[in-house]
Chimera marker file (.cmm) of the C-alpha trace (Angstrom):
<marker_set name="trace">
<marker id="1" x="4.349" y="17.797" z="-0.214" r="1" g="1" b="0" radius="0.5"/>
<marker id="2" x="5.672" y="14.155" z="1.468" r="1" g="1" b="0" radius="0.5"/>
<marker id="3" x="3.271" y="14.353" z="4.057" r="1" g="1" b="0" radius="0.5"/>
<marker id="4" x="0.359" y="15.177" z="1.336" r="1" g="1" b="0" radius="0.5"/>
<marker id="5" x="1.669" y="12.129" z="-0.466" r="1" g="1" b="0" radius="0.5"/>
<marker id="6" x="1.481" y="9.735" z="2.623" r="1" g="1" b="0" radius="0.5"/>
<marker id="7" x="-2.008" y="10.958" z="3.191" r="1" g="1" b="0" radius="0.5"/>
<marker id="8" x="-2.837" y="10.229" z="-0.508" r="1" g="1" b="0" radius="0.5"/>
<marker id="9" x="-1.482" y="6.497" z="-0.320" r="1" g="1" b="0" radius="0.5"/>
<marker id="10" x="-3.046" y="5.865" z="3.378" r="1" g="1" b="0" radius="0.5"/>
<marker id="11" x="-6.503" y="6.777" z="2.157" r="1" g="1" b="0" radius="0.5"/>
<marker id="12" x="-6.030" y="4.782" z="-1.439" r="1" g="1" b="0" radius="0.5"/>
<marker id="13" x="-4.910" y="1.694" z="0.786" r="1" g="1" b="0" radius="0.5"/>
<marker id="14" x="-7.494" y="1.995" z="3.348" r="1" g="1" b="0" radius="0.5"/>
<marker id="15" x="-9.954" y="-0.011" z="1.473" r="1" g="1" b="0" radius="0.5"/>
<marker id="16" x="-9.692" y="-3.849" z="1.454" r="1" g="1" b="0" radius="0.5"/>
<marker id="17" x="-11.151" y="-3.707" z="-2.234" r="1" g="1" b="0" radius="0.5"/>
<marker id="18" x="-8.482" y="-1.392" z="-3.411" r="1" g="1" b="0" radius="0.5"/>
<marker id="19" x="-5.869" y="-3.595" z="-1.934" r="1" g="1" b="0" radius="0.5"/>
<marker id="20" x="-7.360" y="-6.931" z="-3.633" r="1" g="1" b="0" radius="0.5"/>
<marker id="21" x="-7.085" y="-4.944" z="-6.858" r="1" g="1" b="0" radius="0.5"/>
<marker id="22" x="-3.361" y="-4.063" z="-6.218" r="1" g="1" b="0" radius="0.5"/>
<marker id="23" x="-2.699" y="-7.357" z="-5.091" r="1" g="1" b="0" radius="0.5"/>
<marker id="24" x="-4.294" y="-8.734" z="-8.381" r="1" g="1" b="0" radius="0.5"/>
<marker id="25" x="-2.164" y="-6.313" z="-10.611" r="1" g="1" b="0" radius="0.5"/>
<marker id="26" x="0.974" y="-7.653" z="-9.254" r="1" g="1" b="0" radius="0.5"/>
<marker id="27" x="0.489" y="-10.491" z="-11.430" r="1" g="1" b="0" radius="0.5"/>
<marker id="28" x="0.385" y="-8.373" z="-14.709" r="1" g="1" b="0" radius="0.5"/>
<marker id="29" x="-1.751" y="-5.774" z="-16.243" r="1" g="1" b="0" radius="0.5"/>
<marker id="30" x="-5.238" y="-6.500" z="-16.249" r="1" g="1" b="0" radius="0.5"/>
<marker id="31" x="-8.762" y="-4.462" z="-17.766" r="1" g="1" b="0" radius="0.5"/>
<marker id="32" x="-11.129" y="-3.106" z="-15.572" r="1" g="1" b="0" radius="0.5"/>
<marker id="33" x="-13.160" y="-5.518" z="-16.561" r="1" g="1" b="0" radius="0.5"/>
<marker id="34" x="-10.887" y="-8.505" z="-15.410" r="1" g="1" b="0" radius="0.5"/>
<marker id="35" x="-10.275" y="-6.557" z="-11.958" r="1" g="1" b="0" radius="0.5"/>
<marker id="36" x="-14.003" y="-6.499" z="-11.309" r="1" g="1" b="0" radius="0.5"/>
<marker id="37" x="-14.711" y="-10.133" z="-11.784" r="1" g="1" b="0" radius="0.5"/>
<marker id="38" x="-13.625" y="-11.660" z="-8.373" r="1" g="1" b="0" radius="0.5"/>
<marker id="39" x="-15.684" y="-8.695" z="-6.984" r="1" g="1" b="0" radius="0.5"/>
<marker id="40" x="-19.443" y="-8.749" z="-6.151" r="1" g="1" b="0" radius="0.5"/>
<marker id="41" x="-19.709" y="-4.770" z="-6.910" r="1" g="1" b="0" radius="0.5"/>
<marker id="42" x="-21.010" y="-3.203" z="-10.005" r="1" g="1" b="0" radius="0.5"/>
<marker id="43" x="-18.650" y="-2.239" z="-12.605" r="1" g="1" b="0" radius="0.5"/>
<marker id="44" x="-18.848" y="1.397" z="-11.849" r="1" g="1" b="0" radius="0.5"/>
<marker id="45" x="-18.065" y="0.450" z="-8.282" r="1" g="1" b="0" radius="0.5"/>
<marker id="46" x="-14.721" y="-1.253" z="-9.344" r="1" g="1" b="0" radius="0.5"/>
<marker id="47" x="-14.165" y="1.446" z="-11.799" r="1" g="1" b="0" radius="0.5"/>
<marker id="48" x="-14.446" y="4.190" z="-8.740" r="1" g="1" b="0" radius="0.5"/>
<marker id="49" x="-11.742" y="1.805" z="-7.099" r="1" g="1" b="0" radius="0.5"/>
<marker id="50" x="-9.436" y="1.928" z="-9.965" r="1" g="1" b="0" radius="0.5"/>
<marker id="51" x="-9.977" y="5.934" z="-10.275" r="1" g="1" b="0" radius="0.5"/>
<marker id="52" x="-8.843" y="6.208" z="-6.663" r="1" g="1" b="0" radius="0.5"/>
<marker id="53" x="-5.893" y="4.174" z="-7.110" r="1" g="1" b="0" radius="0.5"/>
<marker id="54" x="-4.920" y="6.078" z="-10.275" r="1" g="1" b="0" radius="0.5"/>
<marker id="55" x="-5.219" y="9.314" z="-8.379" r="1" g="1" b="0" radius="0.5"/>
<marker id="56" x="-2.640" y="8.179" z="-5.747" r="1" g="1" b="0" radius="0.5"/>
<marker id="57" x="-0.280" y="6.764" z="-8.698" r="1" g="1" b="0" radius="0.5"/>
<marker id="58" x="-0.311" y="3.477" z="-7.671" r="1" g="1" b="0" radius="0.5"/>
<marker id="59" x="-1.937" y="2.257" z="-10.927" r="1" g="1" b="0" radius="0.5"/>
<marker id="60" x="-1.284" y="3.598" z="-14.635" r="1" g="1" b="0" radius="0.5"/>
<marker id="61" x="-4.046" y="3.217" z="-16.635" r="1" g="1" b="0" radius="0.5"/>
<marker id="62" x="-4.097" y="2.737" z="-20.999" r="1" g="1" b="0" radius="0.5"/>
<marker id="63" x="-7.091" y="2.779" z="-23.445" r="1" g="1" b="0" radius="0.5"/>
<marker id="64" x="-7.163" y="-0.381" z="-25.621" r="1" g="1" b="0" radius="0.5"/>
<marker id="65" x="-10.063" y="0.256" z="-28.008" r="1" g="1" b="0" radius="0.5"/>
<marker id="66" x="-12.874" y="-0.208" z="-25.298" r="1" g="1" b="0" radius="0.5"/>
<marker id="67" x="-11.352" y="-1.618" z="-22.550" r="1" g="1" b="0" radius="0.5"/>
<marker id="68" x="-8.910" y="0.118" z="-19.927" r="1" g="1" b="0" radius="0.5"/>
<marker id="69" x="-5.809" y="-1.900" z="-19.053" r="1" g="1" b="0" radius="0.5"/>
<marker id="70" x="-4.626" y="-1.421" z="-15.595" r="1" g="1" b="0" radius="0.5"/>
<marker id="71" x="-0.833" y="-1.876" z="-14.701" r="1" g="1" b="0" radius="0.5"/>
<marker id="72" x="0.459" y="-1.695" z="-10.478" r="1" g="1" b="0" radius="0.5"/>
<marker id="73" x="2.987" y="1.201" z="-10.064" r="1" g="1" b="0" radius="0.5"/>
<marker id="74" x="4.738" y="-0.274" z="-7.352" r="1" g="1" b="0" radius="0.5"/>
<marker id="75" x="7.575" y="2.599" z="-7.152" r="1" g="1" b="0" radius="0.5"/>
<marker id="76" x="4.957" y="4.375" z="-5.699" r="1" g="1" b="0" radius="0.5"/>
<marker id="77" x="4.782" y="2.550" z="-2.747" r="1" g="1" b="0" radius="0.5"/>
<marker id="78" x="7.864" y="3.579" z="-1.873" r="1" g="1" b="0" radius="0.5"/>
<marker id="79" x="7.332" y="6.784" z="0.285" r="1" g="1" b="0" radius="0.5"/>
<marker id="80" x="5.597" y="4.510" z="2.578" r="1" g="1" b="0" radius="0.5"/>
<marker id="81" x="8.030" y="1.970" z="2.734" r="1" g="1" b="0" radius="0.5"/>
<marker id="82" x="10.267" y="4.797" z="3.543" r="1" g="1" b="0" radius="0.5"/>
<marker id="83" x="8.010" y="5.910" z="6.393" r="1" g="1" b="0" radius="0.5"/>
<marker id="84" x="7.558" y="2.775" z="7.884" r="1" g="1" b="0" radius="0.5"/>
<marker id="85" x="11.338" y="1.932" z="7.525" r="1" g="1" b="0" radius="0.5"/>
<marker id="86" x="12.041" y="5.043" z="9.809" r="1" g="1" b="0" radius="0.5"/>
<marker id="87" x="9.733" y="3.915" z="12.428" r="1" g="1" b="0" radius="0.5"/>
<marker id="88" x="10.961" y="0.024" z="12.418" r="1" g="1" b="0" radius="0.5"/>
<marker id="89" x="14.338" y="1.681" z="12.960" r="1" g="1" b="0" radius="0.5"/>
<marker id="90" x="13.397" y="3.949" z="15.820" r="1" g="1" b="0" radius="0.5"/>
<marker id="91" x="11.115" y="0.746" z="17.403" r="1" g="1" b="0" radius="0.5"/>
<marker id="92" x="14.162" y="-1.479" z="17.227" r="1" g="1" b="0" radius="0.5"/>
<marker id="93" x="16.608" y="0.995" z="19.027" r="1" g="1" b="0" radius="0.5"/>
<marker id="94" x="13.967" y="1.660" z="22.012" r="1" g="1" b="0" radius="0.5"/>
<marker id="95" x="13.581" y="-2.496" z="22.091" r="1" g="1" b="0" radius="0.5"/>
<marker id="96" x="17.341" y="-2.596" z="22.338" r="1" g="1" b="0" radius="0.5"/>
<marker id="97" x="17.651" y="-0.139" z="24.928" r="1" g="1" b="0" radius="0.5"/>
<marker id="98" x="14.701" y="-2.100" z="26.908" r="1" g="1" b="0" radius="0.5"/>
<marker id="99" x="16.724" y="-5.015" z="26.565" r="1" g="1" b="0" radius="0.5"/>
<marker id="100" x="19.901" y="-3.580" z="27.787" r="1" g="1" b="0" radius="0.5"/>
<marker id="101" x="18.011" y="-2.073" z="30.708" r="1" g="1" b="0" radius="0.5"/>
<marker id="102" x="16.223" y="-5.257" z="31.691" r="1" g="1" b="0" radius="0.5"/>
<marker id="103" x="19.896" y="-7.094" z="31.671" r="1" g="1" b="0" radius="0.5"/>
<marker id="104" x="21.243" y="-4.519" z="33.548" r="1" g="1" b="0" radius="0.5"/>
<marker id="105" x="18.191" y="-5.209" z="36.332" r="1" g="1" b="0" radius="0.5"/>
<marker id="106" x="18.692" y="-8.582" z="36.183" r="1" g="1" b="0" radius="0.5"/>
<marker id="107" x="22.431" y="-8.727" z="36.565" r="1" g="1" b="0" radius="0.5"/>
<marker id="108" x="21.983" y="-6.168" z="40.124" r="1" g="1" b="0" radius="0.5"/>
<marker id="109" x="19.559" y="-8.352" z="41.480" r="1" g="1" b="0" radius="0.5"/>
<marker id="110" x="21.457" y="-11.654" z="41.013" r="1" g="1" b="0" radius="0.5"/>
<link id1="1" id2="2" r="1" g="1" b="0" radius="0.2"/>
<link id1="2" id2="3" r="1" g="1" b="0" radius="0.2"/>
<link id1="3" id2="4" r="1" g="1" b="0" radius="0.2"/>
<link id1="4" id2="5" r="1" g="1" b="0" radius="0.2"/>
<link id1="5" id2="6" r="1" g="1" b="0" radius="0.2"/>
<link id1="6" id2="7" r="1" g="1" b="0" radius="0.2"/>
<link id1="7" id2="8" r="1" g="1" b="0" radius="0.2"/>
<link id1="8" id2="9" r="1" g="1" b="0" radius="0.2"/>
<link id1="9" id2="10" r="1" g="1" b="0" radius="0.2"/>
<link id1="10" id2="11" r="1" g="1" b="0" radius="0.2"/>
<link id1="11" id2="12" r="1" g="1" b="0" radius="0.2"/>
<link id1="12" id2="13" r="1" g="1" b="0" radius="0.2"/>
<link id1="13" id2="14" r="1" g="1" b="0" radius="0.2"/>
<link id1="14" id2="15" r="1" g="1" b="0" radius="0.2"/>
<link id1="15" id2="16" r="1" g="1" b="0" radius="0.2"/>
<link id1="16" id2="17" r="1" g="1" b="0" radius="0.2"/>
<link id1="17" id2="18" r="1" g="1" b="0" radius="0.2"/>
<link id1="18" id2="19" r="1" g="1" b="0" radius="0.2"/>
<link id1="19" id2="20" r="1" g="1" b="0" radius="0.2"/>
<link id1="20" id2="21" r="1" g="1" b="0" radius="0.2"/>
<link id1="21" id2="22" r="1" g="1" b="0" radius="0.2"/>
<link id1="22" id2="23" r="1" g="1" b="0" radius="0.2"/>
<link id1="23" id2="24" r="1" g="1" b="0" radius="0.2"/>
<link id1="24" id2="25" r="1" g="1" b="0" radius="0.2"/>
<link id1="25" id2="26" r="1" g="1" b="0" radius="0.2"/>
<link id1="26" id2="27" r="1" g="1" b="0" radius="0.2"/>
<link id1="27" id2="28" r="1" g="1" b="0" radius="0.2"/>
<link id1="28" id2="29" r="1" g="1" b="0" radius="0.2"/>
<link id1="29" id2="30" r="1" g="1" b="0" radius="0.2"/>
<link id1="30" id2="31" r="1" g="1" b="0" radius="0.2"/>
<link id1="31" id2="32" r="1" g="1" b="0" radius="0.2"/>
<link id1="32" id2="33" r="1" g="1" b="0" radius="0.2"/>
<link id1="33" id2="34" r="1" g="1" b="0" radius="0.2"/>
<link id1="34" id2="35" r="1" g="1" b="0" radius="0.2"/>
<link id1="35" id2="36" r="1" g="1" b="0" radius="0.2"/>
<link id1="36" id2="37" r="1" g="1" b="0" radius="0.2"/>
<link id1="37" id2="38" r="1" g="1" b="0" radius="0.2"/>
<link id1="38" id2="39" r="1" g="1" b="0" radius="0.2"/>
<link id1="39" id2="40" r="1" g="1" b="0" radius="0.2"/>
<link id1="40" id2="41" r="1" g="1" b="0" radius="0.2"/>
<link id1="41" id2="42" r="1" g="1" b="0" radius="0.2"/>
<link id1="42" id2="43" r="1" g="1" b="0" radius="0.2"/>
<link id1="43" id2="44" r="1" g="1" b="0" radius="0.2"/>
<link id1="44" id2="45" r="1" g="1" b="0" radius="0.2"/>
<link id1="45" id2="46" r="1" g="1" b="0" radius="0.2"/>
<link id1="46" id2="47" r="1" g="1" b="0" radius="0.2"/>
<link id1="47" id2="48" r="1" g="1" b="0" radius="0.2"/>
<link id1="48" id2="49" r="1" g="1" b="0" radius="0.2"/>
<link id1="49" id2="50" r="1" g="1" b="0" radius="0.2"/>
<link id1="50" id2="51" r="1" g="1" b="0" radius="0.2"/>
<link id1="51" id2="52" r="1" g="1" b="0" radius="0.2"/>
<link id1="52" id2="53" r="1" g="1" b="0" radius="0.2"/>
<link id1="53" id2="54" r="1" g="1" b="0" radius="0.2"/>
<link id1="54" id2="55" r="1" g="1" b="0" radius="0.2"/>
<link id1="55" id2="56" r="1" g="1" b="0" radius="0.2"/>
<link id1="56" id2="57" r="1" g="1" b="0" radius="0.2"/>
<link id1="57" id2="58" r="1" g="1" b="0" radius="0.2"/>
<link id1="58" id2="59" r="1" g="1" b="0" radius="0.2"/>
<link id1="59" id2="60" r="1" g="1" b="0" radius="0.2"/>
<link id1="60" id2="61" r="1" g="1" b="0" radius="0.2"/>
<link id1="61" id2="62" r="1" g="1" b="0" radius="0.2"/>
<link id1="62" id2="63" r="1" g="1" b="0" radius="0.2"/>
<link id1="63" id2="64" r="1" g="1" b="0" radius="0.2"/>
<link id1="64" id2="65" r="1" g="1" b="0" radius="0.2"/>
<link id1="65" id2="66" r="1" g="1" b="0" radius="0.2"/>
<link id1="66" id2="67" r="1" g="1" b="0" radius="0.2"/>
<link id1="67" id2="68" r="1" g="1" b="0" radius="0.2"/>
<link id1="68" id2="69" r="1" g="1" b="0" radius="0.2"/>
<link id1="69" id2="70" r="1" g="1" b="0" radius="0.2"/>
<link id1="70" id2="71" r="1" g="1" b="0" radius="0.2"/>
<link id1="71" id2="72" r="1" g="1" b="0" radius="0.2"/>
<link id1="72" id2="73" r="1" g="1" b="0" radius="0.2"/>
<link id1="73" id2="74" r="1" g="1" b="0" radius="0.2"/>
<link id1="74" id2="75" r="1" g="1" b="0" radius="0.2"/>
<link id1="75" id2="76" r="1" g="1" b="0" radius="0.2"/>
<link id1="76" id2="77" r="1" g="1" b="0" radius="0.2"/>
<link id1="77" id2="78" r="1" g="1" b="0" radius="0.2"/>
<link id1="78" id2="79" r="1" g="1" b="0" radius="0.2"/>
<link id1="79" id2="80" r="1" g="1" b="0" radius="0.2"/>
<link id1="80" id2="81" r="1" g="1" b="0" radius="0.2"/>
<link id1="81" id2="82" r="1" g="1" b="0" radius="0.2"/>
<link id1="82" id2="83" r="1" g="1" b="0" radius="0.2"/>
<link id1="83" id2="84" r="1" g="1" b="0" radius="0.2"/>
<link id1="84" id2="85" r="1" g="1" b="0" radius="0.2"/>
<link id1="85" id2="86" r="1" g="1" b="0" radius="0.2"/>
<link id1="86" id2="87" r="1" g="1" b="0" radius="0.2"/>
<link id1="87" id2="88" r="1" g="1" b="0" radius="0.2"/>
<link id1="88" id2="89" r="1" g="1" b="0" radius="0.2"/>
<link id1="89" id2="90" r="1" g="1" b="0" radius="0.2"/>
<link id1="90" id2="91" r="1" g="1" b="0" radius="0.2"/>
<link id1="91" id2="92" r="1" g="1" b="0" radius="0.2"/>
<link id1="92" id2="93" r="1" g="1" b="0" radius="0.2"/>
<link id1="93" id2="94" r="1" g="1" b="0" radius="0.2"/>
<link id1="94" id2="95" r="1" g="1" b="0" radius="0.2"/>
<link id1="95" id2="96" r="1" g="1" b="0" radius="0.2"/>
<link id1="96" id2="97" r="1" g="1" b="0" radius="0.2"/>
<link id1="97" id2="98" r="1" g="1" b="0" radius="0.2"/>
<link id1="98" id2="99" r="1" g="1" b="0" radius="0.2"/>
<link id1="99" id2="100" r="1" g="1" b="0" radius="0.2"/>
<link id1="100" id2="101" r="1" g="1" b="0" radius="0.2"/>
<link id1="101" id2="102" r="1" g="1" b="0" radius="0.2"/>
<link id1="102" id2="103" r="1" g="1" b="0" radius="0.2"/>
<link id1="103" id2="104" r="1" g="1" b="0" radius="0.2"/>
<link id1="104" id2="105" r="1" g="1" b="0" radius="0.2"/>
<link id1="105" id2="106" r="1" g="1" b="0" radius="0.2"/>
<link id1="106" id2="107" r="1" g="1" b="0" radius="0.2"/>
<link id1="107" id2="108" r="1" g="1" b="0" radius="0.2"/>
<link id1="108" id2="109" r="1" g="1" b="0" radius="0.2"/>
<link id1="109" id2="110" r="1" g="1" b="0" radius="0.2"/>
</marker_set>
């Protein structure tokens, strides 16, 4: 289940337009029309990107009359942060071990 969740999140974030949409939403809720403004894409193309982000749970959508308002769901990024944190800890430990080995080699050769 977690693996599938990560796959969905990575897939949704793989596109630069979708990442830009999320960055835009970090400033606050916006309609799909407002999200489409900075892009040289059709409204339908931006709507498709919004749909992918919604399916990944990264944004929530609410209908307001004829428009759809999108809101960032930052807590949905937590599994990615955890996954990255685990690898960060792994590599920090390995680099600390490498530093110890290098210091030991330098001490022996002096």
